[in-house]
PLY file of the C-alpha trace (Angstrom):
ply
format ascii 1.0
element vertex 168
property float x
property float y
property float z
element edge 167
property int vertex1
property int vertex2
end_header
-15.21 -0.80 -3.61
-14.48 -0.30 -7.30
-15.61 3.34 -7.09
-13.46 3.98 -4.02
-10.42 2.48 -5.76
-11.06 4.60 -8.86
-11.40 7.80 -6.83
-8.29 7.01 -4.77
-6.24 6.21 -7.88
-7.39 9.37 -9.61
-6.69 11.47 -6.51
-3.20 9.98 -6.04
-2.29 10.67 -9.68
-3.76 14.19 -9.54
-1.77 14.93 -6.38
1.37 14.95 -8.54
0.00 17.31 -11.19
0.94 20.96 -11.32
-1.12 23.23 -9.06
-2.29 25.48 -11.85
-3.79 22.74 -14.00
-7.24 23.89 -15.13
-8.44 20.87 -17.13
-8.07 18.28 -14.40
-11.20 16.33 -13.63
-12.39 16.70 -10.04
-12.10 13.77 -7.72
-14.01 12.88 -4.61
-11.37 11.99 -2.03
-13.80 12.38 0.88
-16.25 10.06 -0.85
-13.50 7.49 -1.46
-12.44 7.61 2.20
-16.07 7.21 3.31
-16.58 4.25 0.94
-13.43 2.57 2.28
-14.54 3.12 5.88
-18.03 1.77 5.21
-16.70 -1.17 3.21
-14.20 -2.34 5.81
-16.92 -2.62 8.44
-19.33 -4.64 6.30
-20.11 -7.96 7.91
-19.87 -9.96 4.67
-16.81 -12.15 4.24
-14.45 -10.55 1.72
-12.31 -12.52 -0.69
-8.53 -12.14 -0.67
-8.78 -10.27 -3.99
-11.24 -7.78 -2.53
-9.04 -7.30 0.53
-6.03 -6.64 -1.72
-8.03 -3.98 -3.58
-9.01 -2.46 -0.24
-5.33 -2.40 0.78
-4.32 -0.75 -2.49
-7.06 1.84 -2.04
-5.83 2.70 1.46
-2.27 3.03 0.15
-3.42 5.33 -2.66
-5.37 7.46 -0.18
-2.18 7.75 1.91
-0.27 8.93 -1.17
-2.92 11.56 -1.83
-2.96 12.65 1.81
0.78 13.31 1.57
0.17 15.97 -1.05
-2.80 17.62 0.66
-1.93 17.84 4.33
-4.38 20.67 5.06
-7.54 19.07 3.65
-10.08 17.55 6.04
-10.17 13.80 6.37
-7.91 11.01 7.55
-4.23 11.85 7.86
-1.49 10.05 6.00
-0.41 8.46 9.28
-3.90 7.14 10.00
-4.32 5.78 6.47
-0.90 4.16 6.53
-1.59 2.64 9.95
-4.89 1.26 8.70
-3.17 -0.23 5.64
-0.49 -1.84 7.82
-3.18 -3.32 10.07
-5.00 -4.80 7.08
-1.74 -6.19 5.66
-1.03 -7.92 8.97
-4.57 -9.29 9.10
-4.03 -10.72 5.62
-0.68 -12.14 6.80
1.16 -10.52 3.90
4.29 -10.32 6.04
4.51 -14.14 6.05
6.59 -15.49 3.18
4.82 -18.40 1.49
7.07 -20.98 -0.15
5.69 -22.20 -3.45
6.88 -25.40 -5.11
5.72 -24.21 -8.50
7.10 -20.67 -8.15
8.61 -20.63 -11.63
5.47 -21.78 -13.43
2.80 -20.05 -11.36
0.81 -16.99 -12.35
2.85 -13.79 -11.81
-0.38 -11.96 -10.94
-1.64 -14.47 -8.38
-3.08 -13.13 -5.14
-0.05 -14.40 -3.19
2.41 -12.62 -5.46
0.34 -9.44 -5.62
0.07 -9.52 -1.83
3.85 -9.89 -1.50
4.45 -6.94 -3.86
1.93 -4.87 -1.89
3.68 -5.82 1.35
7.02 -4.52 0.08
5.42 -1.35 -1.28
3.86 -0.80 2.14
7.21 -1.40 3.87
8.85 1.24 1.68
5.97 3.69 2.25
6.28 3.10 6.00
10.03 3.74 5.94
9.62 6.95 3.92
6.83 8.13 6.22
8.91 7.36 9.28
11.94 9.27 8.02
9.89 12.27 6.84
7.99 12.52 10.13
10.88 11.57 12.44
8.66 8.90 13.93
9.08 5.19 14.57
8.25 2.73 11.82
4.89 0.98 11.95
6.32 -2.26 10.55
9.06 -3.62 12.83
12.30 -4.97 11.38
11.36 -8.47 12.55
8.53 -8.49 9.98
10.74 -7.28 7.17
12.63 -10.24 5.77
13.70 -10.17 2.14
13.95 -13.61 0.52
15.84 -14.52 -2.67
12.50 -15.37 -4.35
11.48 -11.72 -3.85
14.04 -10.61 -6.43
12.17 -12.16 -9.37
8.85 -11.09 -7.87
9.80 -7.45 -7.33
12.17 -6.94 -10.24
15.74 -5.79 -9.96
15.09 -2.08 -9.26
12.49 -2.51 -6.51
14.48 -5.38 -5.01
17.58 -3.16 -4.72
15.52 -0.26 -3.33
13.99 -2.60 -0.77
17.43 -3.87 0.26
18.46 -0.25 0.94
15.64 0.15 3.45
16.59 -2.92 5.44
18.88 -2.72 8.45
21.86 -5.01 8.15
24.38 -6.09 10.77
27.39 -5.60 8.50
0 1
1 2
2 3
3 4
4 5
5 6
6 7
7 8
8 9
9 10
10 11
11 12
12 13
13 14
14 15
15 16
16 17
17 18
18 19
19 20
20 21
21 22
22 23
23 24
24 25
25 26
26 27
27 28
28 29
29 30
30 31
31 32
32 33
33 34
34 35
35 36
36 37
37 38
38 39
39 40
40 41
41 42
42 43
43 44
44 45
45 46
46 47
47 48
48 49
49 50
50 51
51 52
52 53
53 54
54 55
55 56
56 57
57 58
58 59
59 60
60 61
61 62
62 63
63 64
64 65
65 66
66 67
67 68
68 69
69 70
70 71
71 72
72 73
73 74
74 75
75 76
76 77
77 78
78 79
79 80
80 81
81 82
82 83
83 84
84 85
85 86
86 87
87 88
88 89
89 90
90 91
91 92
92 93
93 94
94 95
95 96
96 97
97 98
98 99
99 100
100 101
101 102
102 103
103 104
104 105
105 106
106 107
107 108
108 109
109 110
110 111
111 112
112 113
113 114
114 115
115 116
116 117
117 118
118 119
119 120
120 121
121 122
122 123
123 124
124 125
125 126
126 127
127 128
128 129
129 130
130 131
131 132
132 133
133 134
134 135
135 136
136 137
137 138
138 139
139 140
140 141
141 142
142 143
143 144
144 145
145 146
146 147
147 148
148 149
149 150
150 151
151 152
152 153
153 154
154 155
155 156
156 157
157 158
158 159
159 160
160 161
161 162
162 163
163 164
164 165
165 166
166 167
């Protein structure tokens, strides 16, 4: 899984580089996609941390697929749909109240999962608007809580608020 994450991260970053860049190291996006596919069907029980890495890898592959629409392999829509399915399986859309929210680890699995959920919501909304297609994550699963402001930071919190439908 570590190799797939590395390849996906490298590919996502390289997808934003200029097209004429000669010194860029090659990346194996097909290999990363194959590793992710093989890994998600392994019968071993995965830890929450491993599942969060798998989710991040799928999201990075979706970012890379955005930049290279004509390459063979899974489409951005398929990768995003797979990431949404994993996020739901991990119940990242469920807000978990924590009594020790102020003193707890900012990099805990719960907090990382919540940040990944909101990143996925924003990716879904951007994908939906760019493709003129329905969102994969329904509005009923997108509830922003006051505790999310300290978790996401002011900028991402405000961006997230812009993507939410309000009745005002």
